[in-house]
N, C-alpha and C positions, 0 to 999 in steps of 0.2 A: 428736447435732449440733445447733449453733444456726445459724437462719438469719439473715444479716444484713439489716440494713434495703434495702439494695441488692438483694439475691437477692429478697426479697419484693417489691419494687416491681417488679421485672423479671418475675416470675410472675404479676402482676396486670394487667400490661398486657393490653388487649383489652375485649371487650364479653361481659357475662354476663347470663343471664337469672335472673329470679326463679324460685324453686322453690317457697317458700312465704312467708307474711308471718303472723306471730302475735303477740299479747301474752299473757303469762302474769302471774298474782301472783308474788310472791316464791318462794312455796313450791311453785308451780307445780298448786296446786289448782283453779285457774280458769283456762281458754283462752278467748280471744275472738278473732276474726278481723276488725281494723278495716276491710279493703277486702272482706272476703266470703272464702271460704275457697278461691275461685279467682282470687284477684288475679293481676294480671299486672305485668311491670316487668322494667327493663334497668338496668344501670350498666354505665358504661364508664370506662376509666382510660387517658390518653393517655401516651406518651412523654416527653412535655414536661411532665407532672406536673398535667395537668388531670383533672377526674372531673366525671360527667353521671349523673344518675339520674332515672329516670321510673317512677313506681308508680300504678297506677289500678284502679278494680273492672272487673272484665270484663263485667259487666252495664249499665255506664255507656248513657246515652241518647246516640244519635248528635247531632254538631251540625247545626241545621237549614242553616246558611249556611256 
């Protein structure tokens, strides 16, 4: 069964948390973690077609002000 664009859009509405963030070479022989192995993030899709994403290192320094 093929999923239509409208069905896919409806299934993505909401907020999703990052499970992992990694980069690898084309052949998969080398993997790196640009934001660390425990990166944090969220992506949100709204019903009216907007998307927002935030990614960050989990060991970032807190803001002083």
